[in-house]
Phi, psi and omega in degrees: 000139176299148190295317184290326175296321176298319177293319177303314179298322183290321171302313186295314187292334175287337177058033187242341195244048183244149358296152178289108184230102186265140183215159177208163178202162181203147172269126179267081188264358181172188174303118191288127180299146180304334179304324179301332180295339176295321178294320182296313180287328169303304182295330174298317179293324172298313180299311181296321178297316176294328182291318180298336178266012169077028176257141172289135183211141176256142177228119179239158176232122180259122168264121183274072183288349181269349179300152180276153175287120182246000171197158175254121182311146181292350180267355174252160182286115184295324180305324184281308190264349181300329185290338182261008170298133179098348178277155173298146187287337181288340181265003183255148185291147177286145177303337174222176188275355191283335180248156186289325186205176180304312186297312184294328178301312183276330174295318175294331175291321176296314185295328179294319182296310192280341169295324181298327176262025165095016187237122177223066178288160175289138185268134174239145179250123182296323178302329177288323180298325184288300189303338182266355179087006185287341179266355188305308185299317182279344175286315181298318177296314178298326180289318178298324181249040175305324177296317177300313179296321183294324178290321178300321175295310186292322178292319177299308189259005177048051176211149182275136176261128179301150173265145354279150183221125172227145185278064174203147171235123177287143167273109192309126177287347174270314179255342179088001178272145175238350174292340192259357184267150170223129176285133181249348176194154177223126186256007182101344180235316188227155172253148170259149185203163172227138176271095186290127183295319179248025184302327177228163185268003186245354174193164187248140171276183185256353176088003182295143174237137182191188176221132187222163168279137184277005185254123181269145173195164178049041176092344182275135185249125185262323189154187185222160172284151172301152194297318186290338174275314184296329179303297180298332177293320177295322175306318179290316180291318181279331182098026185291135175238351177221119175207130171255191185192166173291166191295337181298319184283327186273354185288167183297138181075011181273191190293325182291330176297315179300314184297323177293325180286327181290320175303317186276320184268342185241314191263343183054047177231134184293130179296129180302151176303121181285140178225090180280141170217160182277173181292159169252114178254151170243116176060032171096001191238135172269112189252153185273167172291342186255000178280331174069042183270022175073030175230031177290152177311316182294325185282316176293328183283354170268353187264351179213167175292145187313310181303323185288315175301317176299320179299314180306319177287322190285320188280355185256128179296148191292338177280355179257134179283150174260119179243093187260136178221109182296346179293154171073227192262012185301306183296310173307316179302315183297325173301313176304315180296318180300318181299318182295318171301322180297311182298321182289332178292316178297304189284334184073016179281348182212101185288332174297316186287324176303313183291323172300322181296313179304312191277353172279348181283140178265313177261202182295141182287135188295162177304161172266078176238145171313130183223147176263123183236102177293143180293143181305318181302319184291318174302319176293332175287320190287330183289350180280350188253104182298336181273000183247127171272107190305323184296310176304316181296314181280343168293321175293323179288327174286333179086014184193165178301143173280146181279165177299320184294318182290326170297311183300316183297313180294320181293319182293324175289327183293317180308308182285337175298311179301319174292320180300315181298327187279321195256320196232343187296146178288154183310325181287350176266354177271117183249016172298125175297147179296151182281334178239158176304119181297145177301331176297338186291332179281003180253005175308151169286167172302314181291331173290327176291318175302321181296315184288330176297310180296322180293318178307323175287326182290333188302333184268000183254343187268164186241354182209164173296319182296317175297320177301311175312310184295314177303324179293315175301311178305318181297313181299320172297318184295322180272354176064045176240133181291148185308313183308307179295321181299311192283330175295328170304318179288321175294314181298324181286326183266318189250333188089012176214168194272007185215166180180192177289180180302124200299306187295316181296317174303310185299315188300334184256005171267156173303127190300317182297318179307310182295320179299316182293320183298315184292324179292328186288344182261008180292334179264153193278339185236143175290154178300143185281139183260135177270120184263153183272324184258145173284151171294138187250124175245071180231074184303338179299332180263307187204147169204168179253137185286162180294324179295319179293316172311312185295315183284323186226077181290352178276353189293134169231134183233129168264141181225156177201152172241124181237118184248154177065043179279158173234113187262125179242164184299322178206168177208125179301318178295319178289323178293329177295316181293324173293320179292321180295324181288320179299323178293323181294343185242023186296337180273359180298135179242158176302329179293305174303317183299320182294338183274344183299144184287329176300318183288314180298331182292316182287330182292330184294309181296324172306306180296328177289336176260014174081025181248132180279105185288354169290328183268328176240089181288135169311147191302324177292324180289318174310309185292313187287329176302316182301322175297314182297314186276009172061036173266359174081166178252145172279137175263116186256303176185176193293335181280310185289329180294326178295314187280341177287327179294325182287323180300318183290318186300314187259354180057039178234134188281143186221156170211147176231137187225157177285113186305318185295344184267352185258134179258106180289155002280160177252156185208141173265116185210176170276138174292151182250168178301130174088358174274150179216171179214138176265102191283144173299133186092351186257148177286323185239153171303147176253123179301139165290141179270130175314123180092000178279145192261135189202167174266130175237152169242193183291341179281311190157192179294138177238005163202183173224145174053063183042066182060033172292312173213160185244155179289151174297322179297336186253004188300151174260121175227195184288352172262002182283138177246328179228141192247153172235123183245136174235140176236127185255132178220136175206154182056253182272007169270100197281171172300325180300316181291321176291326175298312178302318182287323176300315183297312187290329179295316180295314180298314181292316182295317186284337173296312181252002179231353187070198178099171190233130173282112179270327180215135169212139173183190187236137172235126184253157175273334183277000000 
């Protein structure tokens, strides 16, 4: 029996938890991590299971909008929001004007995500529970029984709490903060309190002392109970009879144990039926709402169809952790599991899998009719061929006309296959032909070149992919070349790798002239010699690439320059006009198209190779262009930074400019070592390097991370900077010619709008 159905039967059989009221809750302190969706779905599944057994049941979700801000998310401007640390979230301005306040901004974003996956509980705002006076009677009870609650804490956590202690935090009427206040007395009607200047180490109180009523009403907010006391009070006030939580809260001695004792000894309210569940992890990590690692519920819900994200939560037993990493084969494998459950639902051969399928549906459950489900992996291959109509292809594969449902399924998979290929697919699953002849193709043996020459002649004579496949095998035998080497020649020439989809089918569905021209292009052994603008620079006293980096990434090319006597200004109208013209020129750009650019893929690849998640640290060209595509706007820093950022966006090649006077030569591109750290621009504290990530270092230490992803505070370029050190990064498919073009344009644009004289410029390669 499915776990939620079993829990529903146990709840009904107990005859103790009526009326049936299922609840979950979350503090909207930032972009809500996708892991919080597990709690929503766990409770939704219990809610559905009770409904399916014919029981009336209420399902609510509480947004704790009154909790204080205890950190500024990395994706918000700390200069704007640090002043609000310690204040209730509902009292803090929204990051945009569409929401009433900070809490609502992030709560509505999360609500949209869980509605998208088929969960629509009634929303309750804790701030509203306080402001309407619904919490007042139990606030008085808790203050009257402060000694009982204090003993519960001391017994549970085996430590003494200094006197005086009361379970209430005033919202300071002078500074508006509640994290900094401490109640020192309760007389039955009012509390005395102090707003401590150094009460916590992450914000400061104002020092005010006073006496106020702890009771909120008529829109006035006086303060709140501590969370571990407030949790059971909310159960009583709302009428919750069923509520689970993650294992950290439900473990022995955890928050739930405290809440249960408060229910029994203070509130005289029965503890709701507990539903403990394991964590939802991203790549093995449980993340908070303020970290901004590209794993918010909203972001993850865009990477796969809503029903599949719901299925991910539904198919896993609640006592098992979900460790989800969208990279690689995770999403295709998930589709395979979903299809297996759908087939079980139709055939009836496995009732548990069938039930998982039913509970994963967002809309009505489909009829129990035979259905043709093409594998997601196959769809991902087909969408890479512009000459192939997937619906026609799969109708032929089915051997019959597609039903309306099957067409919708295929069209849905086509949409998400493109996202997967752009964002998460392994390199070996991307079968888009290279725009340029891959360098590997010029290393083909004479036999392989002869095979391609003969195959080129065959292309005009065959009538089908099947005939072409047979003729290729025959040709390889005639030329005495192994099938493995013959097909490797095809893949190397078109894809730059030794494997790919079924060769004849692949060639058949590519433009015929393109294939013939590409095969002809590799008949010569060497690519054309390129005339370069800049000389190779051999000045290790200025810059070098470490031997280890050269060995691992022989395709690295770095452009460097020194520009002296610049004048950096806050803004420049001429430069802004150039930026605006460029932004107009890319209005049709999408994130999907952006992810397909070889430059972007090259940076993603080296990030992955050095252990960096490019979803959370977007390479600088991608980060800038994504802001434009997503209508988030560009930050204007100054005439130098804005100039080279424009060049970065134009060429999709990463660049950096640094204060030359703050650099102590020599500099080196190398891998970070254990114990090294960097104080990044905009951060309060240094960030430890991850061992093995690639960065630029001088004699002092690192001055950026991950190929100009972010720069050090000590080398920042501002209006006082007079001399510049420039780095341009190329790797994999970003050629020396592209690095040189970007270097030249960076020099030209900076000297155009900042003046200065170029003292040194050149190229350093790993090969």
